[in-house]
N, C-alpha and C positions, 0 to 999 in steps of 0.2 A: 558515606557517598549519599543516603536518603537526604540529608541536609541540604547538601548541594544541588541535587536533584529536584527537592521541592522549591529552594531558590530560585531556579530557572522559571519555574512556573509562576512564581511571585514577580519574578522581574518583567514577566511578559504580560502582566496586567490581571492575572487571574486573582480571584478571591482565594484565600486558603484558608482551612481549617486543620489544625494539627493534633496530633495526641502521639506521646511517648510516654514510656515507662518512667522515665525521668526527665521532668517538664524542663529543668535547666538545659538539657539537650537543645532543646528548641526555642532557647531564649533569643537566638539571632534572628530566627524567623519572626517570634512574635514581636520582637523591636521594629520589624519592618512591616507589619501590618496583620499579619496572620493572626488568626483566632485560636483559641485554646480549647479542646475538648477533653473532657475528664476520662473517656471510655472510647474504644473503636466505635462502640455504636452510636455514641453521640456525635462521634466524628463523621460518621457516614449520613447521619440522618437527613434527608432532604437535599443532599448533594448530587450534582449531575456525574461526577467522576471521584472514584475512591483510589488512591494508589498507596500500598503498602511495601515497605521496605524493612525487614527485621532480620534477626540473625539465624534461627533455627526452623526446621519443619514445625516443631512443637509450638512456637510462636507464632508461626502462619496460621496453624490449626486454631489456637487461641484468639488470635485476632479476627478471623472471620467466622469462625463455626464454635468458638467459646460462648459462657453464659452473657457476657456483654459484647460479643463480636459483631462484625459489621453486619452480618446476615440476620441480627436480633433486631436492628433497627424497625422503628415504626415505619419509615418511608427508606428503603434502600437505594442507594443509588442506580442508575439504569446500567453503568459500567464498573465493575471492580477490577482493578489491576494489581496482581500481586508481583513484584520485582525481585523478590527474594530467590536466591537460589534454592530450590526444594524438591521434593519426590515429585514426579509424574503422577503418580497415583492419587496424591493429595490435590494436585491441581486439579485433576478430573473430577473429584469427590467436590471439591469448592464450585466447580462450573455446573456440576449436577444440581446442587443445591440451589445456587444463585437462581438457575434456570427454572426452578421450582417456585420462586418468589418473583418470577418476570424480570430477571435480570440477566446480564451476560457478565461472566467472569473470564478475564484472559490471565494467562501465566507469561509472565516477560521478564525473566532474569536479564542480566547486563553482564557485559565483559568490557574492560577498559580500566578497571581499579579507580582509586581516587583521583588520579589526573583525568582520566575521562569523565569522571562525575563532575569536576570542579568546570572542566571546558565544555561540557555538553557534546563530548564526541564520543561517547559509550556506544558500543553496538547493543542492539536489544533484540532478543530473540523471542518471539511471540508465539503463543499457542492460543487458539480459541476461534470462536465465530468469525467467519471473512468479514461479513458487514461490520459487525462491532470494531473489529480490528481498524477498519476505514475512519470509524468514528472516533476514535481514539488517536488515530495516526498522527494528527496535528499536534498533540500534546506529548507524544513520544519524541515528535521532531525538536521539540524544546529541549530535550535531555540527552538526546543521542544524535549521532551523524550516521549511522547503518541501522536500519529499522525494517527487518524481514519476518514475515509471518511464515512459521514452519510448518504449519498444519492444524489440526483441531487441538482441543485442551490437552494440555500435557506435554505437547510437542515442544514448547518452548524450553520446556525443563529438561527434556531429553536433548535436545540441542546443546544446552547449558553442559551437560554430561560429556558431550563430545569436545566441547571448549575446554574443560577441565583436565580430560585425558592428555589433550595436546600440550598444556601447559605444564603437567605433572613431569612428563619426560623432557620438555623444553628445559625447565627449571634445573634438571639433574645435568644436563648439555652445558648450562650456562655456569653453574658451579663448577664442574669439572674442568671446563676450558679455562676458566679464570684462574682457577687453583694451578693449573700445569703452566699458564703464562707467566704467573707470578714465581713459582719453584724453579722454572727453566732459566730465570734471569731476564725475561722480556719486559719491556714497559706494557704492562696492561692496557692503560689507557691508548697507547700507539696502535694496540693489536686490534683494540676495539674498533678504532678508526677504518681500519681496513676491513675487517669481517662483516662489521653491521651493514655494510652496503653491499655485501655478497650474497651467495647462495646461504650463508648460515644465518642471515639476519631474520630477526623476529621482534616482535614487540617487547618480549622480556629482556632482549640482549638491548635493545634500544632503551628502553626505560628502568630497567631494574639493575642491570648489571653496572652502570654508572653509580648508583646507588651502593652497591656491594663495595665498589672500589672506593668510596668515600667514607666507608664503615658505616653507612646509614641504614638501619636495620628496621627503622620504624615502618608502622604498617600502613600501606594502602589497602591491603586485604589481610586479615589476621591467619595465621598458620591453623590457629584453632578452627577458623571457619573454614579453611581449604582443607582440612582433614574431613570435616562435615560433607563437604562436596565429594571426597573422594571416596568416603563412606557409600554416600549414594551412587557414585558412579560404579563401585565395585558390586553393589546390589544388583543394580540394572545388568550390567555384565553376566553376574551369575544367573539372572532370570534369563538371559539369553543364550546361556551356555559357553559364552566367549572365553577363550584363552588370553588374558591380558597380563603377561608377565612383568612388562614395563609398568604399568600401572600399580601393581602389587609392590614393586620395589619402591616406587615412589612414595606411596602410602606407609611403607616400612620406614623409610629414611625420614619422612616428617614427623612419623610418631617418635622415634628417636629425638628430632629437633624439638618436639612438644615436651618429651620428657626431661629435656635438660633445659627446662623452663623458657622456652622460646616461643610459645604457644601464642602470646599477645603481641608478638614481632609479626613483621610482613613475610610473605612467602620467599623473599630474597636470603631471610635468615637462615635458610637450609645451608647456606655457604658456611654458617659458623659450626654447622655438625662436619662438614667435610674437614675445615681446619682443625677441629677438636681431635678428629679420628687420623688425620694424616696418613689414610691409607685409602685405596680404592676400594669402595664397598663391594662385597660380592654377594 
């Protein structure tokens, strides 16, 4: 996703310096004119804007607060934007350190998957200073279609928790509905044609259900990464004393899918767990 998002900035005429743990993953951007940096600090130094999109909160912490992190650069960017789905507390910590260095940090996780990243139709959930948000907004609009500031630092990550709670239960419904359609003798594609446009419609039903029917379980978003997000969601719910049985059930089912070696498949691969069980989970 980060590769596609960076590509939109490059296509709009912005100069781009990139860093990745594996340089070959940036080869497409480098061939289009992007420059290479050996460390996050080198990538950040002297830039106006810095965007990060990595896998885990530990990666976010290393990229920004680590020994060669962006906030150790001799001249840090005025605006640091982390677009990883991460912990709200870490977003607040990065914003605090950036503020001490005279910079602004925004947390801006996204939703819309690989399709949204490629088509620049992502929904971007932003937390941070309001004036800083307005400065970064033109760049956000190159990567996404819906860009909304949710509040101060950490609020973007909290809004992403809301998003992942919604997706978790929705994916269970999609899998169970498709399983029922298939096992009852209906034509699942014909059923989708009817229900996708009605009250049952959702992004997952429109974009992921057809992949399931084609047996396409390749990732737009890894189950491994989704489980990271569900873990954060459960942590936040626990901190707020919230009873969330649907979220807990979804997390347990995805754990089973991961244990069946589907962790590097897309979230729609939950369907494979349902078909292997052949019983309704309880």
